[in-house]
DSSP file (Angstrom, degrees, kcal/mol; ACC not computed):
  #  RESIDUE AA STRUCTURE BP1 BP2  ACC     N-H-->O    O-->H-N    N-H-->O    O-->H-N    TCO  KAPPA ALPHA  PHI   PSI    X-CA   Y-CA   Z-CA
    1    1 A X              0   0    0      0, 0.0    46,-1.0     0, 0.0     2,-0.5   0.000 360.0 360.0 360.0 133.1   89.7  122.1  -70.2
    2    2 A X  B     -A   46   0A   0     44,-0.2     2,-0.3    45,-0.1    44,-0.2  -0.818 360.0-158.1 -94.6 130.1   89.5  118.5  -69.1
    3    3 A X        -     0   0    0     42,-3.1     2,-0.4    -2,-0.5    83,-0.2  -0.729  17.9-120.1-107.1 155.5   89.9  115.9  -71.9
    4    4 A X  E     -b   86   0B   0     81,-2.7    83,-3.3    -2,-0.3     2,-0.5  -0.812  28.7-145.6 -89.4 133.2   88.8  112.3  -72.2
    5    5 A X  E     -b   87   0B   0     -2,-0.4     2,-0.5    81,-0.2    83,-0.2  -0.903  15.8-174.5-108.3 124.4   91.8  110.0  -72.8
    6    6 A X  E     -b   88   0B   0     81,-3.2    83,-3.1    -2,-0.5     2,-0.7  -0.975  13.9-150.5-118.5 125.3   91.4  106.9  -74.9
    7    7 A X  E     -b   89   0B   0     -2,-0.5    83,-0.1    81,-0.2    81,-0.1  -0.860  21.0-135.5 -96.0 117.2   94.2  104.4  -75.3
    8    8 A X     >  -     0   0    0     81,-2.6     4,-2.3    -2,-0.7     3,-0.4  -0.316  22.2-108.9 -70.2 154.4   94.0  102.8  -78.7
    9    9 A X  H  > S+     0   0    0      1,-0.2     4,-2.5     2,-0.2     5,-0.2   0.852 118.1  55.2 -53.5 -39.3   94.4   99.0  -78.9
   10   10 A X  H  > S+     0   0    0      1,-0.2     4,-2.0     2,-0.2    -1,-0.2   0.920 109.4  46.7 -61.9 -43.2   97.9   99.3  -80.6
   11   11 A X  H  > S+     0   0    0     -3,-0.4     4,-2.5    78,-0.4    -2,-0.2   0.899 110.7  52.6 -65.8 -40.6   99.1  101.5  -77.7
   12   12 A X  H  X S+     0   0    0     -4,-2.3     4,-2.5     1,-0.2    -2,-0.2   0.920 109.6  49.2 -59.1 -43.7   97.7   99.1  -75.2
   13   13 A X  H  X S+     0   0    0     -4,-2.5     4,-2.4     1,-0.2    -1,-0.2   0.887 110.9  49.8 -64.2 -39.1   99.6   96.2  -76.9
   14   14 A X  H  X S+     0   0    0     -4,-2.0     4,-2.2     2,-0.2    -1,-0.2   0.887 110.9  49.2 -67.8 -39.1  102.8   98.2  -76.9
   15   15 A X  H  X S+     0   0    0     -4,-2.5     4,-2.6     2,-0.2    -2,-0.2   0.931 112.4  48.4 -63.9 -45.3  102.5   99.0  -73.2
   16   16 A X  H  X S+     0   0    0     -4,-2.5     4,-2.7     1,-0.2    -2,-0.2   0.911 111.0  50.0 -62.4 -42.9  101.8   95.4  -72.4
   17   17 A X  H  X S+     0   0    0     -4,-2.4     4,-2.1     2,-0.2    -1,-0.2   0.908 112.5  47.2 -63.2 -41.9  104.8   94.2  -74.5
   18   18 A X  H  X S+     0   0    0     -4,-2.2     4,-2.6     2,-0.2    -2,-0.2   0.915 112.5  50.2 -65.6 -42.3  107.1   96.7  -72.8
   19   19 A X  H  X S+     0   0    0     -4,-2.6     4,-3.0     1,-0.2    -2,-0.2   0.939 110.8  48.4 -60.9 -47.1  105.8   95.7  -69.4
   20   20 A X  H  X S+     0   0    0     -4,-2.7     4,-1.7     2,-0.2    -1,-0.2   0.892 111.8  49.6 -62.9 -39.7  106.3   92.0  -70.0
   21   21 A X  H  X S+     0   0    0     -4,-2.1     4,-0.8     1,-0.2    -1,-0.2   0.933 114.6  44.4 -63.3 -45.3  109.8   92.5  -71.3
   22   22 A X  H >X S+     0   0    0     -4,-2.6     4,-3.0     1,-0.2     3,-0.7   0.883 109.2  57.6 -65.4 -38.0  110.6   94.6  -68.2
   23   23 A X  H 3< S+     0   0    0     -4,-3.0     4,-0.4     1,-0.3    -1,-0.2   0.857  99.7  57.9 -63.0 -36.2  108.9   92.1  -65.9
   24   24 A X  H 3< S+     0   0    0     -4,-1.7    -1,-0.3     1,-0.2    -2,-0.2   0.827 117.6  33.3 -62.0 -31.0  111.2   89.3  -67.2
   25   25 A X  H << S+     0   0    0     -4,-0.8    -2,-0.2    -3,-0.7    -1,-0.2   0.808 140.6   2.0 -95.0 -36.1  114.2   91.3  -66.0
   26   26 A X     X  -     0   0    0     -4,-3.0     4,-2.4    -5,-0.1    -1,-0.2  -0.638  59.2-170.6-158.4  89.5  112.9   93.1  -62.9
   27   27 A X  H  > S+     0   0    0     -4,-0.4     4,-2.0     1,-0.2     5,-0.1   0.871  88.7  46.7 -55.3 -44.3  109.4   92.4  -61.8
   28   28 A X  H  > S+     0   0    0      1,-0.2     4,-2.0     2,-0.2    -1,-0.2   0.915 113.2  48.7 -67.6 -41.1  109.2   95.2  -59.2
   29   29 A X  H  > S+     0   0    0      1,-0.2     4,-2.8     2,-0.2    -1,-0.2   0.874 109.2  54.7 -64.2 -36.4  110.7   97.8  -61.5
   30   30 A X  H  X S+     0   0    0     -4,-2.4     4,-2.6    -8,-0.3    -1,-0.2   0.907 106.5  50.4 -63.7 -41.8  108.2   96.7  -64.2
   31   31 A X  H  X S+     0   0    0     -4,-2.0     4,-2.2     2,-0.2    -1,-0.2   0.907 112.2  47.2 -63.5 -41.2  105.3   97.3  -61.8
   32   32 A X  H  X S+     0   0    0     -4,-2.0     4,-2.7     2,-0.2    -2,-0.2   0.924 111.6  51.0 -65.0 -43.5  106.6  100.8  -61.0
   33   33 A X  H  X S+     0   0    0     -4,-2.8     4,-2.8     1,-0.2     5,-0.3   0.924 109.9  50.0 -58.8 -45.3  107.1  101.5  -64.7
   34   34 A X  H  X S+     0   0    0     -4,-2.6     4,-2.1     1,-0.2    -1,-0.2   0.927 112.6  46.0 -61.3 -46.3  103.5  100.4  -65.5
   35   35 A X  H  X S+     0   0    0     -4,-2.2     4,-2.0     1,-0.2    -1,-0.2   0.903 114.3  49.2 -63.1 -40.9  102.0  102.6  -62.8
   36   36 A X  H  X S+     0   0    0     -4,-2.7     4,-2.3     2,-0.2    -2,-0.2   0.897 111.3  47.1 -67.3 -41.1  104.2  105.6  -63.8
   37   37 A X  H  X S+     0   0    0     -4,-2.8     4,-2.5     2,-0.2    -1,-0.2   0.869 110.6  53.1 -71.7 -33.5  103.3  105.3  -67.5
   38   38 A X  H  X S+     0   0    0     -4,-2.1     4,-2.6    -5,-0.3    -1,-0.2   0.914 110.2  48.4 -63.3 -41.5   99.6  105.0  -66.7
   39   39 A X  H  X S+     0   0    0     -4,-2.0     4,-1.5     2,-0.2    -2,-0.2   0.902 110.6  50.9 -64.1 -41.6   99.9  108.2  -64.6
   40   40 A X  H  < S+     0   0    0     -4,-2.3     4,-0.4     2,-0.2     3,-0.2   0.928 111.9  46.9 -61.9 -45.2  101.7  110.0  -67.4
   41   41 A X  H >< S+     0   0    0     -4,-2.5     3,-1.7     1,-0.2    -2,-0.2   0.923 110.4  52.5 -63.5 -43.7   99.0  109.0  -69.9
   42   42 A X  H >< S+     0   0    0     -4,-2.6     3,-1.7     1,-0.3    -1,-0.2   0.786  97.0  68.2 -63.4 -25.9   96.3  110.0  -67.5
   43   43 A X  G >< S+     0   0    0     -4,-1.5     3,-1.6     1,-0.3    -1,-0.3   0.685  81.1  77.9 -67.4 -15.4   98.0  113.4  -67.1
   44   44 A X  G <  S+     0   0    0     -3,-1.7     4,-0.4    -4,-0.4    -1,-0.3   0.574  72.0  81.5 -69.8  -7.0   97.0  114.1  -70.7
   45   45 A X  G <  S+     0   0    0     -3,-1.7   -42,-3.1     1,-0.1     2,-0.5   0.719  89.5  58.4 -70.1 -17.8   93.5  114.8  -69.5
   46   46 A X  B <  S-A    2   0A   0     -3,-1.6   -44,-0.2   -44,-0.2    -1,-0.1  -0.954 128.5 -27.3-117.7 118.2   94.7  118.3  -68.6
   47   47 A X    >   +     0   0    0    -46,-1.0     3,-1.7    -2,-0.5    -1,-0.2   0.911  64.2 176.7  49.6  60.7   96.2  120.6  -71.3
   48   48 A X  G >  S+     0   0    0     -4,-0.4     3,-1.8     1,-0.3    -1,-0.1   0.742  71.4  74.9 -64.8 -21.5   97.5  117.9  -73.7
   49   49 A X  G 3  S+     0   0    0      1,-0.3    -1,-0.3    -5,-0.1    -2,-0.1   0.547  74.0  82.8 -69.5  -4.5   98.6  120.7  -76.1
   50   50 A X  G <  S+     0   0    0     -3,-1.7    -1,-0.3    -4,-0.1     2,-0.2   0.730  76.6  86.8 -66.6 -21.2  101.5  121.4  -73.6
   51   51 A X  S <  S-     0   0    0     -3,-1.8    16,-0.1    -4,-0.2     3,-0.1  -0.569  85.4-114.7 -83.9 143.0  103.3  118.5  -75.3
   52   52 A X        -     0   0    0     14,-0.4    14,-2.3    -2,-0.2     2,-0.1  -0.209  36.5 -86.9 -72.7 164.6  105.4  119.2  -78.4
   53   53 A X  B     -C   65   0B   0     12,-0.2    12,-0.3     1,-0.1     2,-0.1  -0.461  47.4-119.3 -66.0 142.8  104.7  118.0  -81.9
   54   54 A X    >   -     0   0    0     10,-2.6     3,-1.9    26,-0.2     4,-0.3  -0.473  20.4-112.9 -80.1 154.9  106.2  114.6  -82.5
   55   55 A X  G >  S+     0   0    0      1,-0.3     3,-1.0     2,-0.2     4,-0.1   0.836 118.1  63.1 -54.9 -31.2  108.8  114.1  -85.3
   56   56 A X  G >  S+     0   0    0      1,-0.2     3,-2.4     2,-0.1     4,-0.5   0.681  77.6  89.5 -66.3 -18.4  106.2  111.9  -87.0
   57   57 A X  G X  S+     0   0    0     -3,-1.9     3,-1.3     1,-0.3    -1,-0.2   0.818  77.5  61.9 -52.7 -35.6  103.9  114.9  -87.3
   58   58 A X  G <  S+     0   0    0     -3,-1.0    -1,-0.3    -4,-0.3    -2,-0.1   0.676 101.9  53.0 -67.4 -16.2  105.4  115.9  -90.7
   59   59 A X  G <  S+     0   0    0     -3,-2.4     2,-0.3    -4,-0.1    -1,-0.2   0.506 104.4  60.5 -96.1  -6.0  104.2  112.6  -92.2
   60   60 A X    <   -     0   0    0     -3,-1.3     4,-0.1    -4,-0.5    42,-0.0  -0.882  69.1-138.0-127.6 153.9  100.6  112.8  -91.3
   61   61 A X  S    S+     0   0    0     -2,-0.3     2,-0.3     2,-0.1    -1,-0.1   0.828  90.4  69.5 -77.6 -31.9   97.7  115.1  -91.9
   62   62 A X  S    S-     0   0    0      1,-0.1     2,-0.2    19,-0.0    -2,-0.1  -0.680 100.0-100.7 -87.7 141.7   96.4  115.0  -88.4
   63   63 A X        -     0   0    0     -2,-0.3     2,-0.5    19,-0.2    19,-0.4  -0.423  36.9-161.0 -64.6 125.8   98.6  116.6  -85.7
   64   64 A X        -     0   0    0     -2,-0.2   -10,-2.6   -10,-0.2    -7,-0.3  -0.948  10.3-176.4-112.1 125.4  100.7  114.1  -83.8
   65   65 A X  E     -CD  53  80B   0     15,-3.0    15,-2.4    -2,-0.5     2,-0.4  -0.734   9.9-146.6-114.5 165.1  102.1  115.1  -80.4
   66   66 A X  E     - D   0  79B   0    -14,-2.3     2,-0.5    -2,-0.3   -14,-0.4  -0.993   9.0-159.6-137.2 144.9  104.4  113.3  -78.0
   67   67 A X  E     - D   0  78B   0     11,-2.0    11,-2.7    -2,-0.4     2,-0.4  -0.991  21.4-143.8-116.7 121.3  104.8  113.1  -74.2
   68   68 A X  E     - D   0  77B   0     -2,-0.5     2,-0.4     9,-0.2     9,-0.2  -0.706  21.7-177.0 -87.4 136.2  108.2  111.8  -73.2
   69   69 A X  E     + D   0  76B   0      7,-2.6     7,-3.3    -2,-0.4     2,-0.1  -0.995  36.2  25.1-138.5 131.8  108.2  109.6  -70.1
   70   70 A X  S    S-     0   0    0     -2,-0.4     5,-0.2     5,-0.2    -2,-0.0  -0.346  90.5 -42.4 111.9 170.8  111.1  108.0  -68.2
   71   71 A X    >   -     0   0    0      3,-0.3     3,-2.1    -2,-0.1    -2,-0.1  -0.284  63.8-100.0 -70.1 159.7  114.8  108.6  -67.6
   72   72 A X  G >  S+     0   0    0      1,-0.3     3,-0.7     2,-0.2    -1,-0.1   0.817 122.1  47.6 -50.8 -40.9  117.0  109.6  -70.4
   73   73 A X  G 3  S+     0   0    0      1,-0.2    -1,-0.3    22,-0.0    23,-0.1   0.577 125.2  30.2 -80.7  -8.8  118.4  106.1  -71.0
   74   74 A X  G <  S+     0   0    0     -3,-2.1    -3,-0.3    21,-0.1    -1,-0.2  -0.190  83.3 155.3-142.7  44.3  114.9  104.4  -70.9
   75   75 A X    <   -     0   0    0     -3,-0.7    20,-3.3    -5,-0.2     2,-0.4  -0.506  26.3-154.5 -80.4 143.1  112.6  107.1  -72.2
   76   76 A X  E     -DE  69  94B   0     -7,-3.3    -7,-2.6    18,-0.3     2,-0.6  -0.928   8.9-139.1-115.3 142.5  109.2  106.2  -73.8
   77   77 A X  E     -DE  68  93B   0     16,-3.9    16,-2.5    -2,-0.4     2,-0.8  -0.900   8.9-158.0-103.7 119.4  107.4  108.3  -76.3
   78   78 A X  E     -DE  67  92B   0    -11,-2.7   -11,-2.0    -2,-0.6     2,-0.4  -0.874  14.5-160.3 -96.9 109.5  103.7  108.5  -75.9
   79   79 A X  E     +DE  66  91B   0     12,-2.7    11,-2.5    -2,-0.8    12,-1.4  -0.780  22.1 154.7 -97.5 131.7  102.3  109.5  -79.3
   80   80 A X  E     -DE  65  89B   0    -15,-2.4   -15,-3.0    -2,-0.4     2,-0.3  -0.963  33.0-139.0-151.5 164.3   98.8  111.0  -79.4
   81   81 A X  E     - E   0  88B   0      7,-2.0     7,-2.4    -2,-0.3     2,-0.5  -0.858  16.5-138.2-120.0 160.5   96.3  113.2  -81.2
   82   82 A X  E     + E   0  87B   0    -19,-0.4     2,-0.5    -2,-0.3     5,-0.2  -0.987  19.8 178.8-120.6 122.7   93.8  115.7  -79.8
   83   83 A X  E >   - E   0  86B   0      3,-3.1     3,-2.1    -2,-0.5     2,-0.3  -0.954  63.8 -56.4-126.6 111.1   90.3  115.8  -81.3
   84   84 A X  T 3  S-     0   0    0     -2,-0.5   -81,-0.0     1,-0.3     0, 0.0  -0.419 123.1 -18.1  55.4-113.9   88.0  118.3  -79.8
   85   85 A X  T 3  S+     0   0    0     -2,-0.3   -81,-2.7    -3,-0.1     2,-0.4   0.011 121.0  92.9-110.0  27.9   88.0  117.3  -76.1
   86   86 A X  E <   -bE   4  83B   0     -3,-2.1    -3,-3.1   -83,-0.2     2,-0.5  -0.980  57.4-155.2-126.5 131.9   89.4  113.7  -76.6
   87   87 A X  E     -bE   5  82B   0    -83,-3.3   -81,-3.2    -2,-0.4     2,-0.6  -0.907   9.8-159.2-101.7 127.4   93.0  112.6  -76.5
   88   88 A X  E     -bE   6  81B   0     -7,-2.4    -7,-2.0    -2,-0.5     2,-0.7  -0.929   7.0-150.4-109.1 111.7   93.7  109.4  -78.5
   89   89 A X  E     +bE   7  80B   0    -83,-3.1   -81,-2.6    -2,-0.6   -78,-0.4  -0.735  21.4 174.1 -81.8 116.3   96.9  107.6  -77.4
   90   90 A X  E     +     0   0B   0    -11,-2.5     2,-0.3    -2,-0.7   -79,-0.2   0.864  56.2   2.3 -94.0 -42.4   98.1  106.0  -80.6
   91   91 A X  E     - E   0  79B   0    -12,-1.4   -12,-2.7   -81,-0.1     2,-0.4  -0.986  44.7-156.8-147.0 152.0  101.4  104.4  -79.7
   92   92 A X  E     + E   0  78B   0     -2,-0.3     2,-0.4   -14,-0.2   -14,-0.2  -0.942  32.9 172.0-129.6 109.4  103.8  104.0  -76.8
   93   93 A X  E     - E   0  77B   0    -16,-2.5   -16,-3.9    -2,-0.4     2,-0.1  -0.912  36.7-109.7-126.0 143.6  107.3  103.5  -78.2
   94   94 A X  E >   - E   0  76B   0     -2,-0.4     3,-1.9   -18,-0.2   -18,-0.3  -0.441  33.7-119.2 -66.4 144.2  110.8  103.3  -76.6
   95   95 A X  T 3  S+     0   0    0    -20,-3.3    -1,-0.1     1,-0.3   -19,-0.1   0.728 111.8  61.0 -59.3 -23.6  112.9  106.3  -77.5
   96   96 A X  T 3  S+     0   0    0    -21,-0.3    -1,-0.3   -23,-0.1     2,-0.1   0.641  84.8  98.3 -79.5 -14.1  115.4  104.0  -79.2
   97   97 A X  S <  S-     0   0    0     -3,-1.9     3,-0.1     1,-0.1    -4,-0.1  -0.407  86.7 -98.2 -72.6 150.1  112.8  102.8  -81.8
   98   98 A X        -     0   0    0      1,-0.1    -1,-0.1    -2,-0.1     2,-0.1  -0.292  45.4 -98.2 -62.8 152.1  112.7  104.4  -85.2
   99   99 A X        -     0   0    0      1,-0.1    -1,-0.1    -3,-0.1     2,-0.1  -0.369  44.0-101.4 -68.6 152.1  110.2  107.1  -85.8
  100  100 A X        -     0   0    0     -3,-0.1     2,-0.3    -2,-0.1   -41,-0.1  -0.369  37.0-165.0 -71.6 153.1  106.9  106.1  -87.5
  101  101 A X        -     0   0    0     -2,-0.1   -45,-0.1   -42,-0.0    -1,-0.0  -0.780  40.4 -93.0-127.7 175.8  106.3  106.8  -91.1
  102  102 A X              0   0    0      1,-0.3    -2,-0.0    -2,-0.3   -46,-0.0   0.799 360.0 360.0 -60.9 -28.0  103.3  106.8  -93.3
  103  103 A X              0   0    0      0, 0.0    -1,-0.3     0, 0.0    -3,-0.0   0.497 360.0 360.0 -68.9 360.0  104.0  103.2  -94.3
């Protein structure tokens, strides 16, 4: 089944902030990172349920899944929900950031 992928404004803002931070340190690497994370997010159009439940899942009524992207020392967690045939990307957070809570 092919799903429609929607990136929520909060996730877009998080991607942009990460890109800008990376760009300040290494512009070419930032461009590669941006292209790679966009490709990873777009891959959610096919079988998004392949991704495990996120640690945050226990705090929310709706199922929250995560796709990990990047090398171990610089991994990003792409947090999303699946509703019918639509994937909603809610957040893109660095792996070192604390997990989300209901608050």
